LODO-691470 format. One record per residue (C-alpha): z, y, x. Coordinates in steps of 0.001 Angstrom, whole numbers, plus 500000, padded with zeros to 6 digits. Each point is the difference from the previous one (the first is absolute). Last residue first. Layout:
% LODO-691470
ZYX/...
% end
This chain:
% LODO-691470
500865486790475168/501640502687502128/503762499380499985/499857496875502180/501461501500503163/502401502256498099/501353497460497493/500427497300502654/501662502516502321/502582500994497418/499966503057497743/503270501892500557/503002500368497683/501368496430500047/502047499549496807/497359498365497799/498897497887502963/503428498395500410/501744500656503327/499947497112502469/496669500264501885/500230503812500056/503483499727501519/498526498308503078/497444502789500373/502771502606499704/502120498320502681/497140499641502501/498903503574499304/503367501402501043/499777498213503347/496485501326500577/501014503575499152/502944499847502412/497688498806502775/497466502708499141/502660502700500264/501630498713503182/497413498791502506/496812501630498743/501539503194498640/502187500362503083/497010499446502290/498146502724498118/502881502429500551/500193499097503680/496278500719500345/500296503319498135/502988501288502003/503115499726497862/502199502396498079/502167498092497545/498736500079496449/498851496390500347/503672498981499923/500156500430496240/497252497408499623/502153497377501730/502842500696497570/497631499556497067/498586496773501450/503487498597500650/501122500938496496/497029498133498528/500773496933502124/503594499915498682/498914500591496412/497486497166500214/502566497662501577/502245500535497003/497032499419497721/499101496828501912/503480498545499440/500018500975496343/496520498595499490/500902496640501530/503371499759498212/498468500854496658/497356497329500492/502569497355500948/502336500883497144/497131500035497501/498700496633501154/503490498408500292/500851500803496389/500658496531498616/503483500951498754/498906500882496514/503302500791498313/498536502687497790/501799502716501969/498545498622503255/496490500035498568/500407503556498751/501387501196503347/497144498382501913/497465501651497722/501653503379500528/500075499461503767/496275499164499956/499180503163498046/502263502199502123/498518498539503169/496533500831498663/500899503598499243/501827500507503278/497045498612501959/497545502222498130/502240503065500493/500123499233503756/496208499565500293/498784503074498119/501702503317500851/502124499100503008/497589497456501484/496897502007499200/501381503283501365/501251498378503194/496665498277500566/498110503243499352/502206501782502533/499233497292502578/496252500144499333/499973503795500248/501853499827503333/497686497284501314/496900502098499293/501680503144501341/500810498330503309/496450498711500518/498429503315498973/502213501863502471/499011497564502725/496307500533499297/500400503771499738/501912500305503278/497419497937501892/497268502006498333/501492503235501313/500396498515503478/496307499121500116/498946503429498718/502108501708502678/498380497884502709/496595501054498728/498106497368498091/496384498771500194/499045502094503027/498805496907501940/502461500476502865/502673501159497530/499854496759498025/500100497618502941/502551501907502093/502364500297497028/499797496270499351/500628499022503621/502843502521500282/501699498347497023/500182502010496763/498333497410497765/501865497144501695/503185501308498353/498461498948496652/499946496237500577/503612498798500032/500960502155497005/496903498810498151/501149496438500452/499115496909502019/498554501600503114/498958496819501794/498106501215503038/497824497690502066/501175498923503470/498092496728500058/503260498035500052/501144501916496924/496744499225498235/500547496302500789/503482500075498457/498745501685496844/496987497680499987/502214496890500026/501636501150496780/496600499630498344/498914502803497679/497309501265502388/498146496693499732/497438499788502795/497214502158501430/502146502220502223/498473502754502132/502488502665501207/500636498096503259/496273500353500727/500601503546501284/499613499892503790/497519497101500071/497974501544497206/499787503305501832/499148498398503341/497097497975498596/498535502847497940/500330502377502972/498479497544502462/496971499425497793/499530503748499554/500364500718503719/497326497415500817/497603501387497421/500693503635500920/499432499590503756/500986503261501688/502845500624497541/501155503578499384/499229500071496304/501493496527499646/503575500882500930/500328503237498032/498168498411497077/502407497050499896/503055502266500132/498624502149497207/499106496902497980/503580498731500175/501312503462499023/497599500225497053/501227496563498878/503587501307499915/498966503204498226/497980498318497265/502583497302499377/502961502399499923/498293502474497660/498826497025497951/503550498778499456/501142503480498912/497076500860497691/500194496809497930/502473501667497662/502529497307499309/501088498714496573/498625496488500601/501723499534503352/497901499703503141/500408496909502197/496572498460499346/497798501797502536/496655498280499431/497632500461502921/496271500264499421/496717498161500520/500923496394499163/503675500038499052/501918500947503139/503700499885499104/502870502426500495/503318499024498376/499126496295500074/501376497739497264/496809499961497926/497926498701502882/496318499927499131/497376497833501717/497837501628502627/496324500473500919/498977499382496406/498212496788499074/496330500011499035/499067498480496626/498981496582498730/499313499759496274/501853497459497851/497877497146498636/500613497878503105/503780499990499780/501676499561503366/501211503570500381/497847500973502966/500240503585501218/497196500801502421/500751501463503413/501203496683501399/502458500749502766/499209498899503520/499527503493501388/500600499463503710/501165503154501748/499164500004503688/502917500407502392/501471503087501674/503529499108498863/500481503297498168/496503499788498543/500688496460498793/503324501137498485/498234502852498247/497416497657498472/502696497454499066/502028502684498205/496906501210498164/499174496472498827/503541498870499128/501041502860497755/500947503516501070/503478500368498465/502050502854501390/503756500528500345/502611502479498755/503430498451499409/501417501272496684/498775496896498193/496883499841497819/500417499972496212/499301496656498309/503407499681498311/502275501467502659/499618501426503512/499530503585498922/500865500624496349/503534501375499744/499506502256503046/496848501277498277/502058501890497447/502200501772502550/496924500979501975/498173499005503173/496290499113500094/498954502814502366/503055499297502165/498769496428500534/496660501378501156/501912502337502326/501897497074501494/496800498009500567/498600502929502006/498921498372503263/499292496615498401/498098501415497021/498024502403502182/499141497343502588/498711497620497328/498046502866498393/498344500866503321/499432496267500549/497845499942496861/498145503208500889/499015498458503337/499086496678498408/497769501701497438/498130501905502728/499588496865502095/498448497913497212/499121496770501830/503166498122498993/499632501528496517/496794498042499395/499108500368496306/501320503550499872/503601500914500812/500127503031497650/502933502141501175/497852503034500860/498465499999496520/496609501739500138/498703502232497207/498420502769502063/503016502281499452/501991497418501905/502706497735498608/503488499007501143/502230497484498195/503190499750497982/501018497833497031/503447501337499029/501665497406497809/502425501728497631/503029497903499213/501882498880496913/503000497668500098/499717496358499182/502779498398497996/503717499481500658/501142503569499395/497936502175497669/498693503544500559/499358499323503684/497410502350501526/500280502496497147/496710500702498229/501081499061496479/497538500812497206/501661500405496608/498310498809496821/499195501333496545/496272500254500707/500080503771500432/502871499578502483/497935497518502011/497223502607500229/502454502618501315/501636497721502561/496822498435501355/498436503471499999/502511501347502514/499721496957502261/496203500175499946/499940503749500643/502115499528503126/497680497156501005/496947502207499539/501378502767502210/500814497468502718/496572498361499669/498424503462500305/501691500645503342/499567496435501232/496258499995499350/498928497467497375/500422496288499480/499620498441496539/503113499987497832/502647497329499296/502265499745496953/502849497486499818/502319498515497394/503621498892499509/501480499148496572/501058496532501242/499864499869503796/496885498804501843/497466502715499190/497747500267496957/496576501441500705/497904503122500466/497198500764502466/497632502969500362/501538503422499424/497815502363502052/501747503215498930/497449502666498999/502260501723497493/498081498606497022/500253496567501649/503790500303500112/500254500855496308/497692497110499081/501864497581502250/503335500950498442/498663499540496478/498676496535500838/503205499047501832/502184501030497055/497893497989497537/500207496962502290/503766500359500300/500428500207496244/497689497008499451/501614497786502681/497798499462503025/499033496447500935/501801498703503069/499197501163503529/503657499360500915/502054499492496837/500309496218500163/501523499825503461/502477497481498524/503062501496501692/499223503607499082/503068500571497830/501302497673497336/503647499609499000/500524503688500880/502023501049503066/502942502265499170/499384503744499887/501629503121501345/498658502961501987/496592499591498372/497513502220501781/498258503353499458/503165501999500732/500789502131496938/497923498353497240/500277496479501423/503788500343500362/500226501529496521/498583496754498536/499524500436496241/497078502357500625/498159497250501865/500417497537497130/498462502541497604/497169500609502491/499026496327500250/499518498920503593/497149500397502480/500512499371503718/497949501378502902/497869499080503036/497437502390501505/497358498830502471/499122502913502303/496377500104501258/499874502153503115/497452501578502310/500565501794503300/496999502185500697/497714500264503006/497671503017500083/496835501121501791/498526496565500684/496504500315501455/501003500047503669/500861496306500245/499492499138503655/502952497626500188/501959502660501882/499165502440497193/501674497610497550/503241500164501965/500102503806499970/499178499883496275/503101497880499403/502197502549501817/498961503032497966/499887498177496657/503463498510500492/501486503424500754/498181501555497047/501377497331497672/503479500639501373/499681503741499253/498855499257496443/503031497755499512/502247502668501537/498812502483497334/500016497602497033/503665498931500142/501534503397499315/502105502811501424/497801500540503053/501349502862502116/498016503278499915/502673502704500054/499693500705496273/500313496264499381/497170497570499391/498465498010497147/496535498405500142/497896500109496874/498176497907497424/498720502337497258/500867498824496492/498132501648497120/502321499589497017/499229498587496554/502136496904500514/498339499186503327/496818501612501305/498855499339503563/499465501788503319/498411497955502794/501805499142503218/498404501145503281/500382503691499069/503784499770500211/500916503322498383/503089501651501495/503433500151498370/502347502572501454/503766500381500184/502394502900499532/503604499231499127/501963500778503120/503363500532498254/500662496264499931/499273499661503714/496730498339500971/499259497438502711/503444498454499462/498791496666498671/497511501723497711/500572498334496645/498571502189497207/502003502755498315/499360502736502569/496205499758500103/499250501987496825/496293499616499340/497426502390501499/496387498954499594/496983500296502280/496335498980500000/499255499922496294/502023503069499099/498327501957502812/496593498778498872/500706501431496589/500442498432496570/499362501984496847/499973499297496258/499907503232498027/502733501619497972/500298502444497130/502255502965499276/497506502583501136/500976499939503687/498074496805500822/503029497809500689/499488496868502174/500291496447498680/499380496995502275/503509498711499394/502402499209502821/501745496632500480/502394499125502825/499629496350501040/501834497458502166/499239496436501093/502374497180500940/501584498893503275/502547502845499896/498507501286503253/497567502218498127/496613498696498817/497813502726498517/497969500855496901/499158503731500004/499708500601496305/497424501300497532/500269500738496319/497883500035496825/497936496854500547/497770498870497121/497230498308502015/497776503078499689/502966502003501321/500124497738503066/496277500400500697/500178503802499759/503129500042502176/498388497890502721/496888502184500015/502106503175500278/502207498486502692/497011498854502066/498439503478499861/503294501656500977/500601497490502814/496612500840501529/500826503737499939/503434499192501481/498565498202503032/501082496396500572/500791499459503691/498424496914501579/501631496579499624/496866498068500930/499339497830496942/501674501979497219/499314503456501461/496373499060500628/499776498688496446/501284503359498695/497417501950502009/497207497683498855/501048500359496343/500159503792500337/496522500123501530/498582497726497320/501500501943497090/502746497961498303/499778498170496673/497927496895500773/501121499365503580/503587500658498966/499636497622497064/498617497230502229/502768500570502542/502582499572497271/501940502417497855/501761496995498463/500662499350496296/496718498095499533/501005497933503050/498764496758498397/499145500290496310/496243500100500524/500105497004502371/502437498284497579/497861500257496880/502625499167497403/499511497021497701/
% end
């Protein structure tokens, strides 16, 4: 049995290690840089680098890398060894402060959305002192930001750090108004729940669509899917359990707070949830989690699927972003307490979030937009594309009483009574849970449920942090000049809820009635990525981000281009994969089976067996579908040829959505129908039943 406290973070150059291995003055200087953002002097960096290198070499590391998060959505690394020649044909292991603080990867081959020309190759990685270095695969990994030669952010970490600073600045202004002078930092905290599928690796390799695109482009519904709800929270299969144990151990070594694991609703679907930590570190940890899920699954003879909708007809995979705000003194600013109706500070921060979500609902939708997530939103337990908030009955009633100027009557029983005397009584939470809500209050945090499973959580949290910072800025501006703070505070809470309560919906977000009601309330319904992304470059969006120095206008437009380019490329690869599969696998399978059936029919006819209606009927069905298959394939190929026409990026994306995806959907219908008719020995692809139940 492993000693988990000793195992935990033993591959991380943690605060405890820094305190142990660094001189006191160097440690204090580094901590000041980490907590206050002061400049890190080179002599301090040299001492830190030497201590970090010595520790890494003791752990078996031979190389170091600046580990960064470009706008590909995944991480990037360039490895350099510690060796340095001595002049006598030997080497020593060296690592300087300059190498620690700054790296220089090629910036021309990463997405830049026009910020960098191809010939402008220089880019810089800069050590993020707030995220601890770690060792992975024998390499010391230093978390870094990534910027261009001219200073624009080329990554997801830099704007995330900027948004955290914006939230910190405005939240502390509010706390000062409540007389709280002790808090020196407010941090956005996140616990991202990660959903994923596990299938047998051999089955995975037999599905080129899974290999190339992450999802099945064809596949008829299996006889049994998730109808019986027998997989959810069910006992773990031995192979899955062994995978989860190894994954947890690897994550714990890297300081990731992996806490909860269980089966999800769909067959072969699972979830891992960590304990909360600061948004910056949580983002780094989630990127590591996704990477390790794939590598550990591979070691266990499985493939981990992180696509939002790898299988049609069953649940897709999301990433639930549990977001809150905490102080450096340990307080949670979204903790209602036992009497939330008397907790003025909580209520002010609560209505700040309500205002932020209502004001910037379109940006929140943008933060969850992708080609993969378009398949998931609004289906099989994923929230719809309409952004709304769930507060629960108690908080809603409190705010409604404040709005009306009446006393709040708490008639709820605080103790949970189940009706069985031997079971213990326990206090009820402030709210129930609403699994259909995109943005739900769940006790002392908000759960943003729209994110896709393959997403970096940086984007959604950049939007959340900045939008809430803007609400708090407006509140602070108003309250700082108030003559009577108490009266102004009460009026502000009341007016804010009254102005933004349209965003609050505690009912069933799947109901058709809600779509109509949301329209009457004036809420946005941006159904697809193509509908949503233009909101990113609206004047309102640009004003928000530039005001808080989170993005420059150029950085916003670059990301707009990158997101649309990614959308178009994803659909283009899927369409080409479809064409390749149909021409190389599906058509030959249909021809082979038709030939077999036709041969049998010919034999029976030659023998005078006239009872051949089965063969004739089957041959007629397959022949008719095969003709239709060729027609739909030609349409898709012709439609793809037209993508070469010059189009503005929005028009190009609209073409992919309206024409390419439509042609792909029509082709899939034919192939899925053929799958139900063609004999198993002829069908070239593992079927859904084989894939979903491949891990036993």
